[in-house]
C-alpha positions as CSV (number, residue, x, y, z in Angstrom):
1,M,59.9,-15.9,-19.7
2,K,58.2,-18.2,-22.2
3,F,54.9,-17.3,-23.7
4,H,52.6,-19.7,-25.6
5,F,50.5,-18.8,-28.6
6,F,47.0,-17.9,-27.7
7,I,43.9,-17.2,-29.8
8,A,41.5,-14.9,-28.1
9,V,38.0,-16.1,-27.1
10,L,35.3,-15.2,-29.8
11,F,32.5,-13.2,-28.3
12,V,29.4,-14.3,-30.1
13,V,26.3,-11.9,-30.2
14,S,22.8,-12.4,-31.3
15,C,22.2,-12.6,-35.0
16,S,19.3,-10.1,-34.8
17,D,19.7,-6.9,-36.9
18,E,19.7,-4.6,-34.0
19,N,22.7,-6.2,-32.4
20,K,24.9,-6.3,-35.5
21,P,26.9,-3.5,-37.1
22,M,25.1,-1.9,-39.9
23,S,27.3,-3.4,-42.6
24,S,26.8,-7.0,-41.4
25,R,23.0,-7.0,-41.8
26,A,23.4,-7.6,-45.5
27,V,25.6,-10.7,-45.0
28,Q,24.0,-14.1,-45.9
29,P,25.8,-17.4,-45.6
30,E,25.5,-19.6,-48.7
31,L,27.8,-22.4,-47.5
32,G,29.0,-23.1,-43.9
33,S,28.0,-21.4,-40.7
34,V,28.8,-17.8,-39.7
35,R,28.7,-15.9,-36.5
36,F,29.6,-12.3,-35.6
37,G,32.2,-11.7,-32.9
38,T,35.8,-10.5,-32.4
39,N,38.8,-12.4,-33.6
40,E,42.4,-11.6,-32.7
41,M,45.8,-12.5,-33.9
42,V,48.3,-12.5,-31.0
43,S,52.1,-12.9,-30.9
44,L,54.1,-14.9,-28.5
45,L,54.4,-11.8,-26.3
46,Y,50.7,-11.3,-25.8
47,G,50.1,-10.2,-22.2
48,G,53.8,-9.8,-21.5
49,P,56.3,-7.1,-20.9
50,S,57.8,-5.0,-23.8
51,T,61.5,-4.9,-24.2
52,A,63.9,-3.2,-26.6
53,E,64.0,-6.3,-28.7
54,S,60.2,-6.7,-28.9
55,P,58.6,-6.5,-32.4
56,N,56.3,-3.5,-32.8
57,L,53.1,-5.5,-33.0
58,F,52.0,-7.7,-30.2
59,S,48.4,-8.3,-31.3
60,M,45.7,-7.2,-33.7
61,G,42.0,-7.9,-33.7
62,H,38.9,-7.0,-35.6
63,E,35.2,-7.2,-35.2
64,A,34.6,-10.1,-37.6
65,L,32.5,-12.7,-39.2
66,I,33.8,-16.1,-38.1
67,C,33.2,-18.9,-40.6
68,D,33.9,-22.5,-41.5
69,T,36.2,-23.8,-44.2
70,P,34.9,-24.2,-46.8
71,S,32.5,-21.3,-46.7
72,R,30.7,-18.8,-48.9
73,L,29.1,-15.5,-47.9
74,S,27.2,-13.0,-50.0
75,V,27.5,-9.4,-49.0
76,N,25.0,-6.9,-50.3
77,R,25.7,-3.2,-50.6
78,E,23.2,-0.7,-49.1
79,F,23.6,2.3,-51.5
80,D,24.0,3.1,-55.2
81,G,27.1,4.5,-56.9
82,D,30.8,3.8,-56.8
83,A,32.1,2.4,-53.5
84,I,35.1,1.2,-51.6
85,F,34.9,-2.4,-50.4
86,T,37.1,-3.2,-47.4
87,T,37.7,-6.3,-45.2
88,A,40.6,-8.4,-43.9
89,V,40.9,-12.1,-43.6
90,R,42.9,-14.6,-41.5
91,C,43.0,-18.2,-40.4
92,T,42.4,-18.5,-36.7
93,T,45.1,-21.1,-36.5
94,V,48.1,-21.7,-38.9
95,P,46.6,-24.0,-41.5
96,N,48.1,-27.4,-42.3
97,K,47.8,-26.6,-46.0
98,P,47.4,-23.3,-47.9
99,L,43.9,-21.8,-48.0
100,M,42.5,-19.8,-50.9
101,F,40.4,-16.7,-50.1
102,M,38.5,-14.9,-52.9
103,V,36.3,-11.9,-53.3
104,L,33.9,-12.5,-56.3
105,Q,31.6,-10.1,-58.1
106,K,28.5,-11.3,-59.9
107,T,27.1,-9.2,-62.8
108,G,24.1,-10.9,-64.4
109,T,25.3,-14.5,-65.1
110,K,29.0,-13.5,-65.2
111,V,31.2,-14.1,-62.1
112,S,34.5,-12.3,-61.9
113,V,37.3,-12.4,-59.3
114,L,38.0,-9.1,-57.7
115,K,40.7,-10.4,-55.3
116,S,42.3,-13.7,-54.5
117,L,45.0,-14.6,-52.1
118,T,46.7,-17.8,-50.8
119,V,47.3,-17.9,-47.1
120,N,49.4,-20.3,-45.0
121,D,49.7,-18.3,-41.8
122,S,47.4,-16.8,-39.2
123,Q,48.1,-13.1,-39.9
124,W,45.5,-10.6,-41.0
125,H,45.5,-9.8,-44.7
126,P,43.8,-6.5,-45.6
127,I,41.6,-6.2,-48.6
128,R,40.6,-2.9,-50.2
129,I,38.8,-2.8,-53.6
130,A,37.3,0.1,-55.5
131,V,34.0,-1.2,-57.1
132,S,31.7,0.5,-59.6
133,S,27.9,1.0,-59.2
134,S,27.3,-2.2,-61.2
135,C,28.7,-4.2,-58.2
136,Q,25.7,-4.6,-55.9
137,E,27.0,-7.8,-54.2
138,V,30.2,-9.6,-53.5
139,T,30.8,-13.1,-52.5
140,L,33.5,-14.1,-50.0
141,T,34.8,-17.7,-50.3
142,A,37.3,-19.8,-48.3
143,S,38.6,-23.2,-49.1
144,Y,41.8,-25.2,-49.4
145,E,43.8,-24.1,-52.4
146,L,44.0,-27.4,-54.2
147,P,40.8,-28.1,-56.2
148,A,40.8,-31.8,-55.1
149,E,40.7,-30.6,-51.5
150,S,38.4,-27.6,-51.8
151,K,35.4,-29.4,-50.2
152,N,37.4,-30.7,-47.2
153,A,36.8,-29.2,-43.8
154,G,39.5,-26.9,-42.6
155,P,40.2,-24.4,-39.8
156,E,37.9,-21.6,-38.8
157,I,38.6,-18.3,-40.7
158,A,37.6,-14.7,-39.9
159,W,36.6,-11.9,-42.2
160,A,36.9,-8.4,-40.7
161,T,33.3,-7.0,-40.9
162,P,32.9,-6.3,-44.6
163,Q,32.3,-2.6,-45.5
164,F,30.8,-1.0,-48.5
165,N,31.5,2.8,-48.2
166,K,31.2,5.7,-50.5
167,P,34.5,7.0,-51.9
168,N,34.1,10.3,-49.9
169,H,33.0,10.5,-46.3
170,A,30.2,12.6,-44.8
171,E,30.9,16.1,-43.5
172,Q,31.7,15.1,-40.0
173,P,35.1,15.6,-38.3
174,D,37.7,12.9,-37.9
175,V,38.7,12.3,-34.3
176,I,42.3,11.8,-33.2
177,F,42.0,10.7,-29.6
178,I,45.3,10.6,-27.8
179,S,45.5,8.9,-24.4
180,I,48.7,9.1,-22.3
181,D,49.5,6.7,-19.5
182,T,50.9,8.1,-16.2
183,M,51.2,11.8,-17.1
184,R,51.1,14.3,-14.2
185,S,49.4,17.6,-14.8
186,S,52.6,19.3,-13.8
187,A,54.4,17.5,-16.7
188,L,52.9,19.8,-19.3
189,A,55.7,22.2,-18.4
190,H,58.0,19.7,-20.2
191,A,55.8,19.2,-23.2
192,P,56.0,22.3,-25.4
193,F,54.0,20.9,-28.4
194,L,51.3,19.4,-26.2
195,S,51.0,22.6,-24.1
196,S,50.7,24.7,-27.3
197,L,48.1,22.4,-28.8
198,I,46.0,22.3,-25.7
199,S,46.1,26.1,-25.5
200,T,44.3,26.3,-28.8
201,G,41.3,24.4,-27.5
202,R,39.3,23.8,-24.3
203,H,41.6,22.8,-21.4
204,Y,40.0,21.3,-18.3
205,I,42.6,22.3,-15.8
206,N,40.9,20.5,-12.9
207,A,40.1,17.1,-14.5
208,Y,40.2,14.1,-12.2
209,S,40.7,10.5,-13.2
210,P,38.0,8.0,-11.9
211,S,40.8,5.8,-10.5
212,N,44.5,5.7,-9.9
213,W,45.4,2.9,-12.4
214,T,44.6,2.0,-16.0
215,L,42.0,-0.7,-16.1
216,P,39.1,1.0,-14.2
217,S,40.1,4.4,-15.6
218,F,39.8,3.2,-19.2
219,A,36.6,1.2,-18.6
220,S,35.2,4.5,-17.3
221,L,36.4,6.4,-20.4
222,V,34.8,4.0,-22.9
223,S,31.5,3.6,-20.9
224,G,31.1,7.0,-19.2
225,L,30.5,5.2,-15.9
226,T,32.4,5.2,-12.6
227,P,34.2,2.1,-11.3
228,Q,31.4,1.8,-8.8
229,Q,29.0,1.4,-11.7
230,H,31.0,-0.6,-14.3
231,H,33.0,-2.8,-11.8
232,C,35.8,-3.3,-14.3
233,T,38.6,-3.3,-11.7
234,R,39.9,-5.8,-9.1
235,G,38.3,-7.6,-6.2
236,P,38.4,-6.3,-2.6
237,F,41.4,-6.3,-0.3
238,S,41.6,-8.6,2.8
239,A,41.0,-7.0,6.2
240,V,44.7,-6.6,6.8
241,A,47.8,-6.6,4.6
242,T,49.1,-10.1,4.1
243,E,52.6,-9.1,2.9
244,V,52.4,-11.9,0.3
245,G,51.0,-12.2,-3.2
246,E,47.6,-10.7,-3.5
247,E,44.6,-13.0,-4.3
248,R,42.2,-10.5,-5.9
249,N,40.3,-11.2,-9.1
250,F,40.5,-9.0,-12.1
251,Y,37.1,-8.0,-13.5
252,S,36.3,-7.2,-17.1
253,L,33.8,-4.8,-18.6
254,D,30.5,-6.3,-19.4
255,N,28.4,-5.5,-22.5
256,R,27.8,-1.7,-22.3
257,P,27.0,1.2,-24.6
258,T,30.4,2.7,-25.4
259,F,31.5,5.8,-27.2
260,A,33.2,3.6,-29.8
261,K,30.0,1.8,-30.5
262,A,28.2,5.1,-31.0
263,F,30.9,6.2,-33.6
264,R,30.9,2.8,-35.3
265,D,27.1,2.7,-35.6
266,S,27.2,6.2,-37.1
267,G,29.4,5.0,-39.9
268,Y,32.8,5.9,-38.5
269,A,35.8,3.7,-39.0
270,T,37.0,3.0,-35.5
271,A,40.4,1.8,-34.3
272,F,42.1,1.4,-30.9
273,I,45.9,1.1,-30.7
274,H,47.5,0.8,-27.3
275,Q,50.6,-0.3,-25.5
276,N,49.3,-1.7,-22.1
277,P,48.7,-5.3,-21.2
278,F,45.7,-4.0,-19.1
279,L,44.0,-2.9,-22.3
280,E,44.1,-6.2,-24.1
281,S,40.9,-7.9,-25.2
282,W,40.3,-9.9,-22.0
283,T,39.2,-6.6,-20.5
284,N,36.4,-6.1,-23.2
285,I,37.4,-2.4,-23.3
286,Q,37.7,-2.7,-27.1
287,Q,33.9,-2.9,-27.6
288,G,32.9,-0.9,-30.7
289,F,36.4,-0.7,-32.2
290,E,36.5,-2.4,-35.6
291,M,40.2,-2.8,-35.3
292,F,42.2,-3.0,-32.1
293,A,45.9,-3.7,-31.6
294,R,48.6,-3.7,-29.0
295,T,52.1,-2.4,-29.9
296,A,55.4,-2.5,-28.0
297,D,56.0,0.0,-25.1
298,R,58.1,2.3,-27.3
299,V,57.1,5.8,-28.2
300,D,57.2,5.2,-32.0
301,S,56.0,1.6,-32.1
302,S,52.4,2.6,-33.1
303,Q,53.3,5.0,-35.9
304,D,53.3,2.6,-38.9
305,I,50.1,0.8,-38.0
306,A,48.3,4.0,-37.0
307,L,49.2,5.9,-40.2
308,S,48.5,2.9,-42.4
309,W,45.0,2.4,-40.9
310,W,44.3,6.1,-41.0
311,N,45.2,6.5,-44.7
312,D,43.5,3.3,-45.7
313,N,40.2,4.6,-44.2
314,K,40.3,8.2,-45.5
315,H,37.2,7.5,-47.5
316,R,35.3,7.2,-44.2
317,N,35.0,9.4,-41.1
318,R,37.6,8.1,-38.7
319,L,37.9,7.7,-34.9
320,M,41.3,6.5,-33.7
321,L,42.1,6.1,-30.1
322,L,45.9,6.1,-29.7
323,H,47.3,5.1,-26.3
324,F,51.0,5.8,-25.3
325,M,52.8,4.2,-22.4
326,E,55.3,7.0,-22.1
327,P,56.1,8.0,-19.4
328,H,55.0,4.9,-17.5
329,W,57.7,3.2,-15.3
330,P,60.3,2.1,-16.1
331,Y,61.4,5.5,-17.4
332,T,64.4,4.5,-19.5
333,N,64.8,0.7,-19.5
334,E,64.2,-2.4,-17.5
335,N,67.3,-1.7,-15.4
336,D,65.9,1.5,-13.9
337,A,64.9,-0.3,-10.6
338,Q,68.5,-1.4,-10.0
339,R,69.8,1.9,-11.2
340,F,67.7,4.1,-8.9
341,F,66.7,1.9,-6.0
342,K,69.3,-0.9,-6.0
343,K,66.6,-3.5,-5.6
344,N,63.9,-5.4,-7.4
345,I,60.7,-3.4,-7.4
346,N,58.4,-6.1,-8.8
347,D,59.2,-8.5,-6.0
348,F,57.8,-5.8,-3.7
349,L,54.8,-4.7,-5.8
350,V,53.4,-8.2,-6.2
351,K,52.9,-8.4,-2.4
352,D,50.0,-6.9,-0.4
353,N,51.8,-4.2,1.6
354,T,50.5,-1.3,3.6
355,P,50.9,2.3,2.4
356,Q,53.6,2.9,5.1
357,Q,55.5,-0.2,4.0
358,R,55.4,1.3,0.5
359,R,56.7,4.6,1.6
360,D,59.5,2.9,3.6
361,F,60.4,0.7,0.6
362,F,60.8,3.7,-1.8
363,A,62.6,5.9,0.7
364,V,65.7,7.4,-1.1
365,N,67.9,10.4,-0.7
366,E,67.2,13.7,-2.5
367,S,69.8,13.1,-5.2
368,V,68.0,9.8,-6.3
369,K,64.7,11.7,-6.3
370,D,66.2,14.3,-8.6
371,E,67.5,11.6,-11.0
372,V,64.1,9.9,-11.1
373,H,62.4,13.3,-11.7
374,A,64.8,14.0,-14.6
375,A,64.2,10.5,-16.1
376,Y,60.5,10.9,-15.9
377,N,60.6,14.4,-17.5
378,Q,62.8,13.2,-20.2
379,Q,60.2,10.6,-21.2
380,I,57.6,13.4,-21.4
381,K,59.9,15.3,-23.8
382,I,60.4,12.3,-26.0
383,L,56.6,11.6,-26.1
384,D,56.0,15.3,-26.9
385,K,58.1,15.1,-30.0
386,Q,56.3,11.9,-31.1
387,L,52.9,13.5,-30.6
388,E,53.9,16.4,-32.7
389,L,54.9,14.1,-35.5
390,M,51.8,11.9,-35.2
391,V,49.3,14.8,-35.1
392,S,51.0,16.5,-38.1
393,E,50.9,13.3,-40.2
394,L,47.4,12.3,-39.3
395,S,46.0,15.8,-39.9
396,K,47.4,15.8,-43.5
397,S,44.5,13.7,-44.8
398,S,41.8,15.5,-42.9
399,Q,40.2,18.9,-43.6
400,N,38.2,18.7,-40.4
401,Y,39.4,17.0,-37.3
402,V,39.0,17.0,-33.5
403,V,42.0,16.2,-31.2
404,V,41.3,14.9,-27.7
405,I,44.1,14.8,-25.0
406,H,43.3,12.3,-22.2
407,V,45.3,10.8,-19.4
408,D,44.3,7.7,-17.4
409,H,46.2,8.7,-14.2
410,G,49.2,10.5,-13.0
411,E,52.3,9.6,-11.0
412,E,53.6,10.3,-7.5
413,L,57.2,11.3,-7.3
414,W,57.5,11.5,-3.5
415,D,54.9,14.3,-3.4
416,Q,53.5,12.6,-0.3
417,G,56.5,10.4,0.5
418,S,55.8,7.6,-1.9
419,F,56.4,6.6,-5.6
420,E,54.6,5.5,-8.7
421,H,50.7,5.1,-8.9
422,G,47.9,2.8,-7.9
423,H,48.4,3.4,-4.2
424,S,47.1,6.9,-3.5
425,F,44.4,9.4,-4.5
426,A,46.6,12.4,-4.2
427,D,46.3,15.1,-6.9
428,C,49.6,14.1,-8.4
429,V,48.0,10.7,-9.2
430,V,44.4,11.5,-10.0
431,K,44.4,15.1,-11.3
432,V,45.2,14.8,-15.0
433,P,45.5,16.8,-18.2
434,L,42.4,16.9,-20.3
435,A,41.5,18.9,-23.4
436,I,39.5,18.9,-26.7
437,I,40.7,20.8,-29.7
438,H,38.6,21.5,-32.8
439,P,40.2,24.1,-35.0
440,G,37.7,26.7,-36.1
441,S,34.9,25.4,-33.9
442,I,36.1,25.3,-30.2
443,H,37.7,28.5,-29.0
444,S,40.6,28.6,-26.6
445,E,39.5,28.5,-23.0
446,Q,40.3,27.1,-19.6
447,I,37.6,25.3,-17.5
448,T,38.4,25.6,-13.8
449,T,35.5,23.7,-12.4
450,P,36.5,20.1,-11.3
451,V,35.3,17.6,-13.9
452,P,35.3,13.8,-14.3
453,A,38.0,13.1,-16.9
454,H,36.3,10.0,-18.1
455,H,33.3,11.9,-19.4
456,I,35.3,13.1,-22.4
457,G,34.2,10.0,-24.5
458,S,30.5,10.6,-23.9
459,Y,31.0,14.3,-24.5
460,L,32.4,13.6,-28.0
461,V,29.3,11.6,-28.7
462,E,27.1,14.6,-27.7
463,Y,29.4,17.2,-29.4
464,L,29.1,15.3,-32.8
465,N,25.3,14.6,-32.3
466,L,25.7,10.8,-32.5
467,N,23.0,8.5,-31.2
468,S,24.0,6.6,-28.0
469,D,22.6,5.2,-24.8
470,M,25.6,6.3,-22.8
471,P,24.9,8.5,-19.7
472,P,25.0,12.2,-20.4
473,S,28.4,13.9,-20.1
474,A,29.2,16.4,-17.3
475,L,31.3,18.2,-19.9
476,G,28.2,19.1,-21.8
477,N,25.0,21.1,-21.2
478,S,22.6,18.3,-20.1
479,S,20.8,19.0,-16.9
480,D,20.6,15.2,-16.3
481,A,24.4,14.7,-16.2
482,D,25.9,13.4,-13.0
483,R,28.5,16.1,-12.2
484,T,30.0,14.3,-9.2
485,V,33.7,14.0,-9.4
486,T,35.1,10.9,-7.7
487,S,38.2,8.6,-7.8
488,T,38.0,5.2,-6.3
489,H,39.2,1.5,-6.4
490,S,42.9,1.6,-6.1
491,L,45.2,-1.0,-7.5
492,Y,47.3,-1.3,-4.3
493,R,46.2,-1.1,-0.7
494,C,45.3,2.5,0.3
495,D,44.4,4.2,3.5
496,I,41.1,5.3,1.9
497,G,38.7,3.9,-0.7
498,G,38.8,7.1,-2.7
499,K,37.7,10.7,-2.7
500,T,35.0,13.1,-3.9
501,I,36.3,16.4,-5.3
502,H,33.9,19.3,-4.6
503,P,33.4,22.4,-6.9
504,D,35.5,24.6,-4.7
505,G,38.5,22.1,-5.0
506,S,38.1,20.6,-1.5
507,Y,37.5,16.9,-1.1
508,S,35.9,14.4,1.2
509,V,37.1,10.9,1.8
510,I,35.3,7.8,0.6
511,P,35.9,4.9,3.1
512,N,36.9,1.5,1.8
513,S,33.7,0.1,3.3
514,Q,31.6,2.0,0.8
515,L,33.2,0.5,-2.3
516,D,31.2,-2.0,-4.4
517,Y,32.9,-5.1,-5.9
518,Q,30.5,-7.0,-8.1
519,G,32.5,-7.5,-11.2
520,Q,32.4,-10.0,-14.0
521,N,35.5,-12.2,-13.6
522,A,37.9,-11.7,-16.4
523,E,38.8,-14.8,-18.4
524,I,42.6,-14.3,-18.5
525,P,44.7,-16.9,-20.3
526,G,47.1,-18.6,-18.0
527,D,50.2,-17.4,-19.8
528,V,48.9,-13.8,-19.6
529,Q,48.2,-14.2,-15.9
530,A,51.8,-15.4,-15.4
531,A,53.0,-12.4,-17.3
532,L,50.9,-10.0,-15.2
533,L,52.4,-11.6,-12.1
534,Q,55.9,-10.8,-13.4
535,L,54.8,-7.3,-14.2
536,G,53.8,-6.8,-10.6
537,Y,50.1,-7.7,-10.7
538,S,49.0,-11.0,-9.2
539,G,45.6,-12.4,-8.5
540,D,43.3,-15.4,-8.9
């Protein structure tokens, strides 16, 4: 399938101080216009499926200052003493001629060049400079490289939000937030490292996902709200199954307080690295993350970018949300459907079918079920080894860190006669592993009360005493927290709209008629929409 190059929409916000990240308040344009938003470099595979031949990096974005060419910005620091100045810069399109970017320091009447680079591509180019107390301001400039053309208008450019930070971060823990796609609670039996790690912290053994697929579950995670409240999901089903391609809108998350914003506004460096096309920037789920990226659907594809970002920001407190697609279908490679089912799964999934039609489609003999189980469990084992490596490497540069283990939803392996996820609210699909580990501060315990898994983000904010307008977490001690545990808004047609899980473990059904669909239509690029169609997700 062919993909075209796409530059993500720039989300412009008010220029008032209260709406800007702290570090951008001191930015003053001296030449050209500037606005704050997000800017993203995307590859030809943006929105598409990952293959064995795919490069590791599909896209990378930053909260940024978007400027003209030529342009000049002054950036004032907000504290005394030595500092680390960081940013990154890119052209939003490949320039027709090389551009020159410079970071200048002015001391009295003397101007010196701290960094200069020539750019003739649209990649991000990171900049990290140690500056002394005498450097109270830097100037960022962009122009064509040739002096005779330096005043000519050129493409828009983006500076990742400039940061002056002290060489050593405050006494707050770093946060390694690991989110696993499609992991059943029972799969912990095949993950010795993960099971051992979870046993050292607080393990919520009856945590329930707010939905049975990724988009609404992640929107709930970052916002602390249910799908009924944030509406970041898909539109309603027709009255009866059409057995053809679905025509249901995708909705994006509107501007909400998020746990990443709370961390960013408290001075944390924030990053989100994921592997799912339903977490790309058209969803707006990345709000509050200074850097966000999608990597290939391979267990180790995020390792280099994650470790690089983590080590480059060790002078700051760090929050990194790492999302892994293992063990999402397909379990070994793109030929799994033919190998196990002898037919094309996507041709079926793209159509609006009844739950019974789904059960009939995935009806196989016991030997095939055993093979699929084994393939799924093998992916858990592979992921477990990668998680052991990642946690070990990330923790080396941190004396004080929190690890969160989160899962967006589980997977049905014929527990109730069907397969995969998005179609059912059975426990195998919505009951998920959830844990928080803070060595020396959180003791080992198991929480048996049913809890909403998506409240772990807002609980982190409360646990670290960060300021936020997010709703209180049911995992904390607030008497105002909503402790209702629900799962709703399925991806595929379901017999019910969802369920409410009661404290004793019983549940009641939520009818489809009670679901609310008032979402903000997502602005999905045409090529991405086509890719989602081939992945099995169609819509308007």
